[in-house]
N, C-alpha and C positions, 0 to 999 in steps of 0.2 A: 398103376396107371389105369385110369378109366377113360371115359370119352371127354372130348373138349368141344363144347358148342361155341363156335367162333363168332356167333352173333345172335343175341336175344334182346328184345325190347322189354327189358324187365320192369321199366318204369311205366309201361302202358297201364292205363286206368282199369283195364280188364283183369289185371293181375294183383294178387296178394304176393308181393315179392318173396317174403319169407317162405310161404307155402310152396311157391314154384321152385325155389332153390332146394328146399328139402325134398320135394318130389324128384327133382333131377338127381340129387346125390343118391337117393334110394334106388334109382334106376341105373346107377353107375356112371352118370354124367357128372364127373367130379369137378370139372372146370368149365366156366362160362365167361364169355366176354359180353358185358352190358353195353349196348349201343346207346349213345346219346345223339340228339338231333337239334338241340337248341340250348341256349345258356341256362335256362331254368332247370335243366336236367343235370347239370354238371355237379352241383353240390350233392343232390340226392344220390347220384351214382357213386360219388366218392365215399359217402357215408355207408352205403350198402357194401361197397368193397371193403371198407374197414371192418365191417361186421363179419365178413367172410374172407379173411385174408388168404386162406388156402384154396378158395374156390372161385373167387371173382376177380376179374380185371375189367377195365372199362375204356371206352373211347371218349374223346372230347372233340365235339365238332358241331357244325351248323349245316343241317340238311338243306338242299336247294329249295325245298318248300318254304323254309323260314329265312331265306337269304334276304328278302325285302325288309325284314325286321332287324337285321344285323346293324349294330352301332359300332363306331370306332373302338370304344372301350371294350367291347366284347372280344375283340381279337387280342387285346392285352390280357384279359382275363383267361382266354382260351390257353394262351401260352403258359400262364401261371398254373392252371389246373394240370397241364401236361407234366409238371414237375412231381406230381403225386406218384409214389412208387408203383401204384397199380394202374396208372394211366399208360396204355400201351400203343395207342394210335390216334391219329388226327382224323376225325370224321364222326359221323357219317357225312361225307362231303361229296360234291360232284354236281351233275346237271340232270334236270328232269324237265324235258321239253314236251312231255305227254300231257301233264296237267297245267304246267306253267302257273303254279300258285305264286311264283315270283317272276318278274320280268327276266327274260333270257340274258340281257346284258348284265343285270344285277347278279344273277346266278353265276355267270362267268367271273365277275369281279370277286365275289365272295369265295368261290372255288380257288381262284389263284391266290388270294390272301392266305387261305389255309395250306395250300401247297408251300408257300413261302415260309409259313410257320413250321411246317413239317421239316423243312431244310434246316431252319434255325435250331430246332430242338432235337433233331436227328431221330425222328420217329417215323414209322411207316404210315401210309394213308389208308383209310377205310372208305372205299369208293362206292358211290351210288351213281347209276346211269340209267336213264329211260328215254328212248327216242331221241338221244343226243350223242350217239356214239362218235360220229365224225368230229364234232366240236370238242368232245371230251378228250379224244385221242390227240387232237391238235394241241390242246392246252397241256396235256400230260407230257407230250413230246419235248416241251421246253424245260421240263424238270426231271424226267424219268431217270436220267443217268446220274443225278445227284441225290435222288431220294433213297431213303433206307427201306426200299421195298414198299409193298402195299398189297391190298387184296381187292379184286373186283367182286364186291359183296353181292350175293344173290344173283350170280351170273345166269342169264337165261338166253344168251345169244348164240350166234352161229360159230362154226369152226373158224372162219376167217377172223371174227372178232376175238375169239379165244386166243388165236395165235398172235394177234396184235398185242393183247395184254401180256402174254407170255414173253414176247420179244422185248417188252419193256421191263422185264424182271418181276412181274407181278404174280401173285397167287390168285387162284380162282375159288370163289366160295360157292359150294354146292348146297342147295336147299331142297325142300320138299317139292319144288317145281318139277324136279326130276321124276317124282312119283305120280304126276298127273298125266295120264296117258292121252288126255284130250288136247294137251298143248305142249308136250315135252319133246316132240319129234326132233326139232332142231338141236335141242340141248343133248339129247341122247346121242346123236351123231357127233356132236362136238366133243363130248367128254371121252370118246374113244381115242382122241388124240391128246388127252391130258396126261402129262407126266405125273408119276406117282409121288414125286417130291414137290409138287406145285399146287396141290389142292387142299382146301379146308372144308370141313363139314360144319354147317350152321343151320339152325332152325328158322331164324328170323321170326321167332315166336313173338306175338300170338298169331302171326300170319303164316300162310303156306303150310297148312296141315298136310302131312304126308298121307296121301290117299290110299296107300297100301296098308295103313294101320287099321286094325279093328279092335274094339268098336270105334267108330268115328265120334268125335266130340267137337264142341263148338270152337275151342281155341287150341292152337298148337302150343306145345311146351318143350323145353329142353329135354325133358324125360323121353321124348319121342325121337330123339336124334338117331338112335340105332336103326330106325325104320328107313331113314334116308340112306344109311350105309348099306342096308340090305338091298335096296334098289340099285345103288351104284355097284355093289359087288356082282349083281346079276348082269349089269351092262358090261362090266370090265372082266368078268369071269375070274375074279379073285375073291378070297374069303373076306367076310365082314370083319373078322379079327385082324386081318392084315390091314384093312382100311382103318380100323381103330388106331392101331399103332402108328401108321403113317400119318394120318390126319392130326393126331395128337402131337407128334414130333414136328410136323410142318407148322402147326399153329404156334407152338412154343418158339420155334426158330424165327418166324415172322415177328412175333411180339417181343422178342428178346428176353424170353423167360428161361431160366435154368430149372429144369424139372426132370 
């Protein structure tokens, strides 16, 4: 058992996917979840996963930034891609009222469509939220008791927000945001209340480089996941090795993997 990066944007144009996967495996990060955000990424993600059947799984979803481009046929195709044996979650989906690249009402509609698909295919949801917590929780509340779980991806919120997600049966995704001492104060306090059976570790690479890593480089990678665990182990006063085992088991449980 190595590390499990519960979220990497492996299709980002800054990456050579093969090199990134090989770097990760060499660093002991033996499993990764490839995040997708729009229909054009679903086929490439499935092909990458086929090339690394022991190392990669992937999500299938429409990010709120791309909600305005969603067509009716996309939802049919989304459900079909979720039949792939390495497709583990619906998303990245949710709401982003910070940038509003898509109108808010359209974001809400596309989010709900994906929640409905998650119920139909019995898959967990992979959630994005920015400056839209109250609206997102309100929508989730209509589905949470029927969903097969989910994760608040790249959680950066408060203790109250963390508890709201936990009360809905969701997992919490911890990224390199925790390692940024200039903006991590709220998250540091929140994770002190995070049950050890409800967290995932994720890089969200190439974003959110863990600032406790030296030397610093331009882009984050799954190979740097242990640096996030080092910071979390410091905050929680438990060993990084314990976090490795727990986060791996938690991620497998959420994604329905037997490993």
